[in-house]
C-alpha positions in Angstrom: 71.3 -7.9 -18.3 69.0 -11.0 -18.0 65.6 -10.4 -19.5 62.9 -10.4 -16.8 60.1 -9.0 -19.0 60.2 -10.6 -22.5 58.1 -9.0 -25.2 56.0 -12.1 -25.3 55.7 -15.6 -24.0 52.8 -18.0 -24.3 50.4 -18.8 -21.4 50.3 -22.6 -21.2 48.2 -23.1 -18.1 45.3 -25.2 -19.5 45.0 -28.7 -21.0 48.0 -28.4 -23.3 50.0 -31.1 -21.6 47.0 -33.4 -21.1 46.0 -33.3 -24.7 49.5 -33.6 -26.1 50.1 -36.6 -23.8 46.9 -38.1 -25.1 48.3 -37.7 -28.7 51.5 -39.5 -27.8 49.9 -42.3 -25.9 47.4 -42.8 -28.8 50.3 -42.6 -31.4 48.2 -40.1 -33.4 51.0 -37.5 -33.7 51.0 -36.5 -37.4 48.3 -35.0 -39.7 45.5 -37.4 -38.6 43.7 -37.5 -35.2 40.8 -36.3 -33.3 42.3 -33.0 -32.2 42.6 -31.6 -35.8 38.9 -31.9 -36.5 38.0 -30.7 -33.0 40.3 -27.7 -33.2 39.0 -26.7 -36.7 35.3 -27.1 -35.6 35.8 -25.1 -32.4 37.8 -22.4 -34.1 35.1 -21.9 -36.7 32.5 -21.8 -33.9 34.4 -19.2 -32.0 34.6 -16.9 -35.0 31.0 -17.7 -36.2 32.4 -18.6 -39.6 31.2 -21.4 -41.9 34.5 -23.3 -42.4 38.0 -23.6 -41.0 40.9 -25.8 -42.2 44.2 -26.0 -40.3 47.6 -25.7 -41.8 51.2 -25.8 -40.6 51.9 -22.1 -40.2 50.4 -18.7 -40.8 52.5 -17.9 -43.9 51.2 -21.1 -45.5 47.7 -20.0 -44.6 48.1 -16.8 -46.6 49.7 -18.8 -49.5 46.9 -21.3 -49.5 44.3 -18.5 -49.4 45.8 -16.9 -52.5 46.0 -20.3 -54.3 42.4 -21.0 -53.6 41.4 -17.6 -55.1 43.4 -18.4 -58.2 45.6 -15.3 -57.8 48.5 -15.7 -60.1 51.2 -14.1 -62.4 49.8 -10.9 -64.0 47.5 -10.1 -61.1 48.1 -7.3 -58.7 47.3 -7.5 -55.0 47.0 -4.3 -52.9 48.7 -4.6 -49.5 50.0 -2.1 -46.9 53.7 -1.6 -46.9 53.5 -1.5 -43.0 53.0 -5.2 -42.4 55.0 -8.3 -41.5 56.8 -9.5 -44.6 54.9 -12.8 -44.7 51.9 -10.9 -46.2 53.9 -9.8 -49.1 55.9 -13.0 -49.5 52.7 -15.0 -50.0 51.8 -12.7 -52.9 55.1 -13.3 -54.4 54.8 -17.1 -54.0 51.9 -17.2 -56.4 53.7 -14.9 -58.9 51.4 -11.9 -58.4 52.6 -8.3 -57.9 52.3 -6.5 -54.6 51.1 -3.0 -54.8 51.9 -1.1 -51.6 49.7 1.5 -49.9 50.4 3.8 -46.9 48.9 3.6 -43.4 46.4 5.7 -41.4 48.0 7.8 -38.7 45.6 6.9 -35.8 45.2 3.1 -36.2 48.2 2.2 -38.3 46.0 0.2 -40.7 46.0 0.4 -44.5 45.0 3.7 -45.9 41.8 3.1 -47.8 42.2 6.3 -49.8 45.5 5.1 -51.0 43.9 1.8 -51.9 41.5 3.6 -54.2 44.4 5.5 -55.9 46.3 2.3 -56.5 43.6 0.2 -58.3 44.3 -0.7 -61.9 42.9 -3.0 -64.5 45.3 -5.7 -63.2 44.1 -5.4 -59.6 42.6 -8.8 -58.5 42.5 -8.5 -54.7 43.1 -6.5 -51.6 45.0 -8.1 -48.7 44.0 -6.5 -45.4 46.4 -7.3 -42.5 44.9 -6.2 -39.2 48.2 -4.8 -37.9 49.0 -5.4 -34.2 45.4 -6.6 -33.6 43.5 -3.5 -34.6 40.9 -3.9 -37.4 41.2 -2.3 -40.8 38.2 -0.2 -41.9 36.2 -3.2 -43.2 33.1 -1.4 -44.3 35.1 0.9 -46.5 37.2 -1.9 -47.9 34.2 -4.1 -48.6 32.6 -1.2 -50.5 35.8 -0.7 -52.6 35.9 -4.4 -53.4 32.2 -4.4 -54.4 32.5 -1.4 -56.6 35.7 -2.6 -58.3 34.8 -6.3 -58.3 37.8 -7.3 -56.2 38.5 -10.2 -53.9 39.2 -9.5 -50.2 41.7 -11.5 -48.2 42.0 -10.8 -44.5 45.4 -11.4 -42.8 44.3 -12.1 -39.2 47.7 -13.4 -38.0 47.8 -10.7 -35.4 44.1 -10.3 -34.7 42.6 -13.4 -33.2 39.6 -12.2 -31.1 39.6 -8.7 -32.6 36.3 -7.4 -33.9 34.9 -4.7 -36.2 31.4 -3.5 -35.4 31.2 -6.4 -33.0 31.9 -8.9 -35.7 35.0 -11.2 -35.6 37.7 -10.3 -38.1 38.3 -13.0 -40.6 34.5 -13.2 -41.4 34.2 -10.2 -43.7 36.3 -11.1 -46.7 36.2 -13.9 -49.2 38.8 -15.8 -47.2 41.1 -15.2 -44.2 44.3 -16.5 -42.7 45.4 -16.9 -39.1 48.7 -17.7 -37.4 49.4 -19.7 -34.2 53.1 -19.0 -33.9 54.5 -19.0 -30.4 54.1 -15.3 -29.9 50.5 -15.1 -31.1 47.5 -14.6 -28.8 46.9 -18.3 -28.9 49.5 -20.7 -30.1 50.1 -24.2 -31.5 53.9 -23.6 -31.6 53.8 -23.4 -35.3 50.4 -23.5 -37.1 47.7 -21.6 -39.0 44.2 -21.7 -40.1 42.3 -20.7 -43.3 38.6 -19.7 -42.8 35.8 -18.9 -45.2 32.0 -18.9 -45.5 32.3 -20.5 -48.9 31.9 -24.2 -49.1 33.6 -24.2 -52.6 36.7 -22.3 -51.3 36.9 -24.6 -48.2 36.8 -27.7 -50.3 39.5 -26.4 -52.6 41.6 -25.4 -49.6 41.4 -28.9 -48.1 42.3 -30.4 -51.4 45.3 -28.2 -52.1 46.7 -28.4 -48.6 46.7 -32.2 -48.8 48.7 -33.0 -51.9 45.7 -32.4 -54.1 44.2 -35.8 -53.1 40.7 -36.7 -54.3 38.0 -38.8 -52.6 39.8 -41.9 -54.0 42.8 -42.9 -51.9 46.1 -42.0 -53.6 44.4 -40.5 -56.6 45.4 -36.8 -57.0 43.4 -34.4 -59.1 45.4 -31.3 -58.6 49.0 -30.3 -58.0 48.8 -29.8 -54.2 51.0 -29.1 -51.3 51.8 -30.6 -47.9 50.4 -27.8 -45.7 48.8 -29.9 -43.0 48.9 -29.3 -39.3 49.9 -32.1 -36.9 47.5 -33.6 -34.3 50.0 -32.5 -31.6 49.8 -28.9 -32.7 46.0 -29.1 -32.9 45.9 -30.5 -29.4 47.8 -27.5 -28.1 45.6 -25.2 -30.1 42.4 -26.7 -28.7 43.7 -26.3 -25.2 44.6 -22.6 -26.0 41.2 -21.9 -27.5 39.5 -23.1 -24.4 41.2 -20.2 -22.6 41.0 -17.5 -25.3 38.6 -15.2 -23.5 40.7 -15.3 -20.4 43.9 -14.6 -22.4 42.3 -11.7 -24.3 40.8 -10.2 -21.2 44.3 -10.2 -19.6 45.8 -8.5 -22.7 43.2 -5.8 -22.7 43.9 -5.2 -19.0 47.6 -4.8 -19.8 46.8 -2.4 -22.7 44.6 -0.2 -20.5 47.3 0.1 -17.9 49.8 1.2 -20.4 47.4 3.6 -22.0 46.6 5.2 -18.7 50.3 5.4 -17.7 51.2 7.3 -20.8 48.4 9.9 -20.6 49.7 13.5 -20.5 53.1 12.4 -21.8 54.7 12.7 -25.2 54.4 8.9 -25.7 51.6 7.8 -28.0 49.9 4.5 -27.3 48.5 2.7 -30.3 45.3 4.5 -31.2 41.9 2.8 -31.5 38.9 3.5 -33.6 35.4 3.7 -32.0 34.0 0.8 -34.0 37.0 -1.4 -33.2 37.7 -4.1 -30.6 41.4 -4.6 -30.5 42.6 -7.9 -28.8 46.1 -6.3 -28.5 48.3 -8.9 -29.9 51.1 -6.4 -29.1 51.1 -3.3 -27.0 52.9 -0.6 -29.0 53.9 3.0 -28.6 55.3 5.8 -30.7 58.1 7.9 -29.1 58.6 11.6 -29.9 61.7 11.2 -32.0 63.0 8.3 -34.0 66.6 9.0 -33.0 65.7 8.2 -29.4 64.6 4.7 -30.0 67.8 2.8 -29.8 68.9 4.6 -26.7 65.5 4.0 -25.0 65.6 0.3 -25.9 69.1 0.0 -24.4 68.0 1.8 -21.3 65.0 -0.5 -20.8 67.2 -3.6 -21.5 69.3 -2.6 -18.5 66.2 -3.1 -16.3 65.5 -6.5 -17.9 62.8 -5.1 -20.2 62.8 -6.6 -23.7 61.4 -4.4 -26.5 61.2 -4.7 -30.3 61.0 -2.1 -33.1 57.8 -2.1 -35.1 57.9 -3.6 -38.6 60.0 -2.1 -41.3 57.9 -1.0 -44.2 58.3 -3.8 -46.8 58.9 -1.3 -49.6 62.1 -0.2 -47.8 63.7 -3.7 -48.2 65.9 -4.2 -51.3 63.9 -7.4 -52.3 60.7 -5.3 -52.7 61.9 -1.8 -53.3 61.2 -2.0 -57.0 57.5 -2.1 -56.2 57.5 1.3 -54.4 55.7 3.5 -56.9 55.0 6.4 -54.4 56.0 7.7 -51.0 54.7 6.2 -47.8 55.3 9.0 -45.2 53.0 7.7 -42.5 54.2 4.1 -42.6 57.8 5.3 -42.6 57.2 7.5 -39.6 55.3 4.9 -37.6 58.0 2.3 -38.2 60.9 4.6 -37.2 59.2 5.8 -34.0 57.5 2.6 -32.9 58.3 0.1 -30.1 56.6 -3.1 -29.0 56.4 -3.5 -25.2 56.0 -6.6 -23.1 52.4 -7.7 -23.3 52.1 -11.4 -22.5 49.0 -12.5 -20.5 50.8 -13.4 -17.3 52.1 -9.8 -16.7 50.8 -8.4 -13.4 49.6 -4.9 -12.9 52.7 -4.1 -11.0 54.9 -5.4 -13.9 53.2 -3.2 -16.4 53.4 -0.1 -14.1 57.1 -0.7 -13.6 57.7 -1.0 -17.3 55.8 2.1 -18.0 57.5 4.0 -15.2 60.9 3.2 -16.7 59.9 4.5 -20.1 58.5 7.7 -18.5 61.7 8.0 -16.5 63.8 7.9 -19.7 62.0 11.0 -21.0 61.9 12.9 -17.8 
């Protein structure tokens, strides 16, 4: 069956083509050009954060954030097992040890009680991914970090535009990382951003992402990396950022329609805390029984509706299973019962209602 309703596709209805054409005509297509600085400045302004520096993808953004904080071999970083694997891979890149924690039942975010239990003398930082756009409990995590003298890294790959107590995510911790992959709320195709309120961390990030180059041309004072974003990607990102409020408004409309459709059914729409503003990167549900998931997905596929399972807990994968020092019952249960639904901004109300009706039909 041809897919009529993909899980996600970007909305490219603004100045993307105009700005990219300008890059090509000007010949500024690599890691220099006006769009890079403009995108970084506008993104920092949108978040109300001090500094933003662009990179080539979201995983690199996490890697750079850890490098900037000097997290290394022998350090432990607490991270939820229910997250996209890039969060954990970045910890491995710097030689640190991931320490997994379980999730909260309502919001699916990292369980702060489990965080407290897992702190040791080797714990250097907490990495807080805001899963599927919903904020972690930032006040509690900040208090934990303050009491135990830990660094806080926000993984905002899925949470552009989301807020906690009316404050943008990515502005709470020591440093934060964003992704602009093609399925993110705004996209550059591939790309990412590191943001911070610390001038020192910002300067170090800019140095390390650009081969460790100093103020003297071709003189390098650190072992750096080529993590730079291209001017073409930044041009797309700037055009997307100009429409971010419109895109997020549409995604919230879609989430509200799904939530209403599943009222008084056995289908659980992603829960939301009172102090959270979820930008709904994905619209996700839990079905009653895990063994129904494959059959439901096949049923929806016959109507041209694409779905995806939620993330597998990272501790369940052979490459990271040795770090599983406890059970993770909530994360396991959410993963086994969860499905991502189509949630791209250009879905109409009628589209969403049809998709929801097909899911309800399966269970009737």
